[in-house]
C-alpha positions as CSV (number, residue, x, y, z in Angstrom):
1,X,51.4,-105.3,-5.3
2,X,50.9,-109.1,-4.7
3,X,53.6,-110.9,-2.8
4,X,54.1,-114.7,-2.4
5,X,56.6,-116.8,-0.5
6,X,58.9,-117.1,-3.5
7,X,59.0,-113.6,-4.9
8,X,60.7,-110.5,-3.5
9,X,58.9,-108.2,-1.2
10,X,58.9,-104.5,-2.3
11,X,59.6,-102.6,0.9
12,X,59.3,-98.8,1.2
13,X,61.6,-97.5,3.8
14,X,60.9,-94.0,5.2
15,X,63.8,-92.5,7.0
16,X,67.4,-91.3,6.9
17,X,69.4,-94.2,8.4
18,X,71.5,-95.1,5.4
19,X,73.1,-98.0,7.2
20,X,69.7,-99.6,7.9
21,X,68.5,-99.0,4.4
22,X,71.6,-100.6,3.0
23,X,70.9,-103.6,5.2
24,X,67.4,-103.9,3.7
25,X,68.7,-103.6,0.2
26,X,71.3,-106.3,0.5
27,X,68.8,-108.9,1.7
28,X,67.8,-111.3,-1.1
29,X,64.1,-111.2,-0.3
30,X,63.7,-107.4,-0.2
31,X,63.4,-104.9,-3.1
32,X,63.9,-101.8,-1.0
33,X,63.0,-98.2,-1.9
34,X,63.8,-95.2,0.3
35,X,62.1,-91.9,0.8
36,X,63.4,-89.3,3.3
37,X,60.1,-88.2,4.8
38,X,56.4,-88.9,4.9
39,X,55.5,-86.4,2.3
40,X,57.7,-87.9,-0.3
41,X,56.5,-91.4,0.7
42,X,52.8,-90.5,0.1
43,X,53.7,-88.9,-3.2
44,X,55.6,-92.1,-4.2
45,X,52.6,-94.3,-3.2
46,X,50.1,-92.1,-5.1
47,X,52.2,-92.4,-8.3
48,X,53.6,-96.0,-8.1
49,X,50.7,-97.7,-6.2
50,X,50.8,-100.1,-3.2
51,X,54.0,-101.8,-2.0
52,X,54.2,-105.0,0.0
53,X,55.2,-103.3,3.2
54,X,56.3,-100.0,4.7
55,X,59.1,-99.7,7.3
56,X,59.5,-96.3,8.8
57,X,61.7,-94.6,11.4
58,X,59.6,-93.5,14.4
59,X,61.3,-90.0,14.3
60,X,61.4,-88.3,10.9
61,X,62.4,-84.9,9.6
62,X,58.7,-84.0,9.1
63,X,55.6,-85.6,10.4
64,X,56.7,-88.6,12.5
65,X,56.2,-92.2,11.6
66,X,53.0,-92.8,13.5
67,X,51.4,-89.8,11.7
68,X,52.5,-91.1,8.3
69,X,50.9,-94.4,9.3
70,X,47.6,-92.6,9.9
71,X,47.7,-91.0,6.5
72,X,48.6,-94.4,4.8
73,X,45.8,-96.3,6.6
74,X,43.3,-93.6,5.8
75,X,43.6,-94.4,2.1
76,X,41.5,-97.4,1.2
77,X,43.9,-98.7,-1.5
78,X,46.8,-98.6,1.1
79,X,45.0,-99.7,4.3
80,X,46.1,-103.3,4.1
81,X,49.8,-102.5,3.6
82,X,51.8,-103.7,6.7
83,X,53.2,-100.6,8.5
84,X,56.2,-101.3,10.7
85,X,57.9,-98.7,12.9
86,X,61.7,-98.8,13.6
87,X,63.3,-97.2,16.6
88,X,67.0,-96.6,17.0
89,X,66.9,-96.4,20.7
90,X,65.5,-98.4,23.6
91,X,62.3,-96.7,24.8
92,X,59.8,-98.8,26.6
93,X,57.2,-96.0,27.0
94,X,57.3,-95.3,23.2
95,X,57.1,-99.0,22.5
96,X,54.0,-99.3,24.7
97,X,52.4,-96.3,23.1
98,X,53.0,-97.5,19.5
99,X,51.6,-101.0,20.2
100,X,48.5,-99.4,21.6
101,X,47.6,-98.0,18.2
102,X,45.9,-101.1,16.8
103,X,44.7,-100.7,13.2
104,X,47.4,-98.1,12.4
105,X,50.7,-99.5,13.6
106,X,51.1,-103.2,12.7
107,X,54.4,-103.8,14.4
108,X,57.3,-102.0,16.2
109,X,61.0,-102.9,16.4
110,X,64.0,-101.6,18.2
111,X,67.3,-102.0,16.5
112,X,69.1,-104.3,15.8
113,X,66.6,-106.1,13.5
114,X,67.3,-109.4,11.8
115,X,66.3,-109.3,8.1
116,X,65.0,-112.9,8.2
117,X,62.8,-112.2,11.2
118,X,61.5,-109.1,9.5
119,X,60.7,-111.0,6.3
120,X,58.8,-113.6,8.2
121,X,56.8,-111.0,10.1
122,X,56.0,-109.0,6.9
123,X,54.8,-112.1,5.1
124,X,52.5,-113.0,8.0
125,X,51.2,-109.4,8.3
126,X,50.4,-109.4,4.5
127,X,48.4,-112.6,4.9
128,X,46.7,-111.4,8.1
129,X,45.7,-108.0,6.8
130,X,44.4,-109.4,3.5
131,X,42.7,-112.5,4.7
132,X,41.9,-112.4,8.5
133,X,41.8,-108.7,9.7
134,X,38.4,-107.9,8.3
135,X,36.9,-111.0,10.2
136,X,38.6,-110.4,13.5
137,X,39.3,-106.7,13.9
138,X,36.7,-104.2,15.0
139,X,39.0,-101.3,14.1
140,X,38.3,-99.5,10.9
141,X,40.9,-97.5,9.0
142,X,41.3,-93.9,10.1
143,X,38.6,-91.9,8.2
144,X,40.0,-89.7,5.4
145,X,39.3,-86.0,5.7
146,X,36.4,-85.0,3.5
147,X,35.1,-81.5,2.8
148,X,31.7,-81.0,4.4
149,X,28.7,-81.5,2.0
150,X,27.6,-77.8,2.1
151,X,31.1,-76.5,1.5
152,X,31.6,-79.0,-1.4
153,X,28.3,-78.1,-3.0
154,X,29.1,-74.4,-2.7
155,X,32.5,-75.1,-4.3
156,X,31.0,-76.9,-7.3
157,X,28.3,-74.3,-7.9
158,X,30.6,-71.3,-7.6
159,X,33.5,-72.8,-9.6
160,X,31.3,-74.0,-12.4
161,X,29.4,-70.8,-12.7
162,X,32.6,-68.7,-12.6
163,X,34.2,-70.8,-15.3
164,X,31.2,-70.3,-17.6
165,X,30.9,-66.5,-17.0
166,X,34.6,-65.9,-17.2
167,X,35.3,-68.0,-20.2
168,X,35.7,-65.0,-22.6
169,X,38.3,-63.5,-20.2
170,X,40.1,-66.8,-19.8
171,X,40.4,-67.1,-23.6
172,X,41.8,-63.5,-24.0
173,X,44.4,-64.1,-21.3
174,X,45.4,-67.4,-22.9
175,X,46.0,-65.7,-26.2
176,X,48.0,-62.8,-24.6
177,X,50.3,-65.3,-22.8
178,X,50.9,-67.3,-26.0
179,X,51.7,-64.2,-28.0
180,X,54.2,-62.7,-25.5
181,X,56.4,-65.8,-24.8
182,X,57.0,-69.4,-25.7
183,X,55.7,-72.1,-23.4
184,X,52.3,-73.6,-22.2
185,X,49.5,-71.3,-21.3
186,X,48.7,-73.2,-18.1
187,X,51.5,-73.8,-15.6
188,X,51.2,-77.0,-13.5
189,X,53.1,-77.5,-10.3
190,X,52.9,-80.1,-7.6
191,X,51.3,-78.7,-4.5
192,X,50.5,-80.2,-1.1
193,X,47.0,-79.7,0.2
194,X,44.7,-81.2,2.9
195,X,46.1,-84.3,4.6
196,X,49.4,-83.9,2.7
197,X,47.6,-84.8,-0.6
198,X,49.8,-84.0,-3.6
199,X,48.1,-82.7,-6.7
200,X,48.6,-80.7,-9.9
201,X,48.0,-77.1,-9.1
202,X,46.9,-74.9,-12.1
203,X,47.7,-71.3,-12.8
204,X,48.1,-69.1,-15.9
205,X,51.8,-69.0,-16.7
206,X,53.1,-65.6,-15.6
207,X,56.8,-66.4,-15.9
208,X,59.2,-67.1,-18.7
209,X,59.8,-70.8,-19.3
210,X,62.5,-72.3,-17.1
211,X,61.8,-69.9,-14.2
212,X,61.9,-72.7,-11.6
213,X,65.5,-73.5,-12.4
214,X,66.5,-69.9,-11.6
215,X,64.9,-69.9,-8.1
216,X,68.1,-70.8,-6.3
217,X,69.9,-67.9,-8.0
218,X,67.4,-65.4,-6.6
219,X,67.2,-66.8,-3.0
220,X,69.0,-63.6,-1.7
221,X,65.9,-61.6,-2.9
222,X,63.4,-63.6,-0.9
223,X,61.3,-61.3,1.2
224,X,60.9,-63.9,3.9
225,X,64.6,-64.5,4.1
226,X,65.5,-60.9,5.1
227,X,64.7,-61.3,8.8
228,X,66.5,-64.6,8.8
229,X,69.7,-63.1,7.2
230,X,69.7,-60.3,9.7
231,X,69.5,-62.8,12.6
232,X,72.3,-64.8,11.2
233,X,74.6,-61.7,10.9
234,X,73.8,-60.8,14.5
235,X,74.6,-64.3,15.6
236,X,78.0,-64.2,13.8
237,X,78.8,-60.9,15.6
238,X,78.1,-62.3,19.0
239,X,79.8,-65.7,18.3
240,X,76.7,-67.6,19.5
241,X,76.9,-70.3,16.8
242,X,77.1,-73.7,18.6
243,X,78.1,-76.8,16.8
244,X,76.5,-79.2,19.3
245,X,73.2,-79.2,21.1
246,X,73.6,-77.0,24.3
247,X,71.0,-79.1,26.1
248,X,72.7,-82.4,25.4
249,X,76.1,-80.9,26.4
250,X,74.8,-80.7,30.0
251,X,73.9,-84.4,30.1
252,X,76.2,-87.4,30.7
253,X,78.0,-88.7,27.6
254,X,75.7,-90.9,25.4
255,X,72.5,-89.3,26.7
256,X,70.3,-86.9,24.7
257,X,67.8,-84.3,25.6
258,X,65.2,-85.5,23.1
259,X,64.7,-88.5,20.8
260,X,67.6,-89.3,18.5
261,X,67.3,-88.9,14.7
262,X,69.7,-90.4,12.1
263,X,70.4,-87.8,9.4
264,X,72.7,-88.9,6.7
265,X,74.1,-91.6,9.0
266,X,74.8,-89.2,11.9
267,X,73.2,-88.9,15.3
268,X,71.5,-85.7,16.3
269,X,68.8,-85.1,18.9
270,X,65.4,-84.0,17.6
271,X,65.4,-80.7,19.4
272,X,68.8,-79.6,17.9
273,X,67.8,-80.8,14.4
274,X,64.7,-78.6,14.5
275,X,66.7,-75.6,15.7
276,X,69.3,-76.1,12.9
277,X,66.6,-76.4,10.3
278,X,65.1,-73.1,11.4
279,X,68.5,-71.4,10.9
280,X,69.3,-73.0,7.6
281,X,66.4,-72.0,5.4
282,X,63.3,-69.9,5.5
283,X,60.1,-71.8,4.5
284,X,58.1,-69.5,2.3
285,X,59.4,-67.8,-0.8
286,X,58.3,-64.4,-2.2
287,X,60.6,-62.2,-4.4
288,X,59.7,-58.6,-4.9
289,X,60.0,-57.3,-8.5
290,X,60.8,-60.9,-9.6
291,X,62.7,-60.6,-13.0
292,X,61.3,-64.0,-14.1
293,X,57.8,-62.5,-14.5
294,X,56.5,-61.5,-18.0
295,X,54.7,-58.3,-18.8
296,X,51.4,-60.1,-19.1
297,X,52.3,-62.0,-16.0
298,X,52.6,-58.8,-13.9
299,X,49.1,-57.7,-15.0
300,X,47.4,-61.0,-14.3
301,X,49.3,-61.4,-11.0
302,X,48.4,-58.0,-9.6
303,X,44.7,-58.6,-10.4
304,X,44.9,-62.3,-9.4
305,X,43.7,-63.4,-12.8
306,X,46.5,-65.9,-12.9
307,X,44.7,-67.8,-10.2
308,X,41.5,-68.4,-12.2
309,X,42.5,-71.8,-13.6
310,X,42.4,-73.1,-9.9
311,X,38.6,-73.1,-10.3
312,X,39.3,-76.3,-12.2
313,X,41.1,-77.7,-9.2
314,X,38.1,-76.7,-7.1
315,X,35.7,-78.4,-9.5
316,X,37.8,-81.6,-9.4
317,X,37.9,-81.6,-5.6
318,X,41.6,-81.0,-5.2
319,X,40.9,-77.8,-3.2
320,X,38.2,-75.5,-2.1
321,X,37.3,-71.9,-2.8
322,X,38.4,-70.8,0.7
323,X,41.1,-72.6,2.6
324,X,44.8,-72.7,3.5
325,X,47.0,-72.1,0.5
326,X,48.4,-75.4,-0.9
327,X,52.2,-75.3,-0.7
328,X,54.9,-76.3,-3.2
329,X,56.8,-79.5,-2.3
330,X,59.9,-77.6,-1.4
331,X,58.0,-75.5,1.1
332,X,55.9,-78.3,2.6
333,X,58.9,-80.5,3.2
334,X,60.3,-77.8,5.5
335,X,57.2,-77.7,7.7
336,X,58.4,-80.3,10.2
337,X,57.0,-79.4,13.6
338,X,53.5,-80.2,14.9
339,X,52.6,-76.5,15.1
340,X,53.4,-76.1,11.4
341,X,51.8,-79.3,10.1
342,X,48.5,-78.4,11.8
343,X,47.7,-76.2,8.8
344,X,47.2,-79.3,6.7
345,X,44.3,-80.5,8.8
346,X,42.0,-77.9,7.2
347,X,40.9,-77.6,3.6
348,X,43.2,-76.2,0.9
349,X,41.8,-73.2,-1.0
350,X,42.2,-70.4,-3.6
351,X,41.9,-67.7,-1.0
352,X,42.0,-67.7,2.7
353,X,42.6,-65.9,6.0
354,X,46.3,-65.0,5.6
355,X,45.9,-63.8,2.0
356,X,43.3,-61.3,3.0
357,X,45.3,-60.2,6.0
358,X,48.5,-59.9,4.0
359,X,47.0,-57.6,1.4
360,X,45.6,-55.5,4.2
361,X,49.1,-55.1,5.7
362,X,50.6,-54.1,2.3
363,X,52.2,-57.5,1.5
364,X,54.4,-57.7,4.6
365,X,53.9,-60.7,7.0
366,X,56.3,-62.9,8.9
367,X,56.3,-66.7,8.8
368,X,55.0,-66.9,12.3
369,X,52.0,-64.7,11.4
370,X,51.2,-66.9,8.4
371,X,51.5,-70.0,10.6
372,X,49.2,-68.6,13.2
373,X,46.5,-67.6,10.6
374,X,46.8,-71.0,8.8
375,X,46.4,-72.9,12.0
376,X,43.5,-70.7,13.2
377,X,41.6,-71.3,9.9
378,X,42.2,-75.1,10.0
379,X,40.7,-75.2,13.5
380,X,37.9,-72.7,13.1
381,X,36.7,-72.7,9.5
382,X,32.9,-72.6,8.9
383,X,30.6,-72.0,5.9
384,X,29.6,-68.5,7.0
385,X,33.2,-67.7,7.9
386,X,34.1,-68.6,4.3
387,X,31.5,-66.3,2.9
388,X,32.9,-63.4,5.0
389,X,36.4,-64.2,3.7
390,X,35.2,-64.2,0.1
391,X,33.5,-60.8,0.6
392,X,36.8,-59.5,2.0
393,X,38.7,-61.0,-0.9
394,X,36.8,-59.2,-3.6
395,X,38.0,-55.6,-2.9
396,X,41.5,-57.0,-2.1
397,X,41.8,-58.4,-5.7
398,X,42.1,-54.8,-7.0
399,X,45.0,-53.8,-4.8
400,X,48.5,-53.6,-6.5
401,X,50.2,-55.9,-4.1
402,X,50.8,-59.4,-5.5
403,X,50.2,-62.2,-3.0
C-alpha cells in the first residue's frame, strides 16, 4: 500500500490493549486494524496485502512481537513495512535488546506514545525503507525457511507419481462421497504449517456438511480433554484455584513476577496468563466415535484414504510428504509458549513421527508427548530419517485406529 503525506496511513496493530488501539483509531491520520496475535496478523497480510506500518505489543498471547517481526521481514513483499514494537512497561534491558535487532525491529516505544510523533516516525520509516535502506544497510531480511532441494525433489516425484497411480481410486472415492451425502467432495480447511504459513489443507470430506459448527457441542467427548477435566475436578476438591498469580502476590504492590500483558484491557503477568490458558482449554482435538462422520468417511479415515488429496498440497509446496502435522487455526492459536511453537520451525507433512508413534500406542497419546515428538522432528529431520518414517507409516495405514 502506498502512503503519502496527505493520505491516511493503514496501520496494523497486533495486540490486546484496547485502549491503545482506540487511541490509534481516533487519530485522523491512521486507519487502524487490530489482530490479537501474530498468527492472525500473518493471515491478514497474506489475504489483504501490505499495510503502511505494523505496530505490535512486545508481549503477545502467542509468539512475541519480535518473533512476528522476523516472520514479516522474511517475506519479500512485506520486508519494507515499518515494524514498531510497543511496550507497556519501562524496561531498559528490553529496550536495548530490541534496538540491537537492526533490519528486523525498526523502532521501539514505551507508553505513553503521542500519535503525532508516531505518525511522523512512520512516514520517515516508510521513506527510509523504500528509498534509502538498500543503499545504506548491509542487513538482509531474515531468510525464509525453504525445504531442502533433495527433500523437495523427492516430494514432487512421489506426490506426482502417487496421484497418477491412484487416480482410479481417487475417482471411486469421490463418487462414493457424492452419492452418500450432499456437499463438496474435497474439504478445505485453513491450516498452519512451516513458519506459521496459513494455507488451504485438502482432504476427502468424511463428515456431514456443517460438522465444524457442531464441534463446540462435542467438546466434552474430546479425548485430549479427559485428563484436563480430571485435573480440574481434583483442583476443585482441594480448593487450590487461585484468582491471582501466587508469585506476584509475594512481591510489593505494583510489581510483577514476569512481563505484563494487557488482555481485554486488564493487566496480567505473562507467567499467570500462560498458566490460566493451560487450564482453560486443551489444544488438540480428537473425538472417539465422532457422530459427525459419514459411513464412507469411517472407511476412508480408518485406511487414511481421506488424506490422499494432500498429495496436491505437497505438489504445490504447501507441505511435504513427511513432517509435523499442519494444525487448524483454532489449535495453532493456542500454542503460545516457545516450547510449543518450536514445532513450526520444521517442515509440515502428511505423515510424521507422532502419527507413527500414536498408531503404535493404540491411538492414545498426551499433548506433552505430541509436543516432544513434534519438536524432536523439527530439530532432527533428515532425508534418510524421512524414508524410515515412510516405511513405518505403510503398515500403520492398515490399522483400525484413526489418527
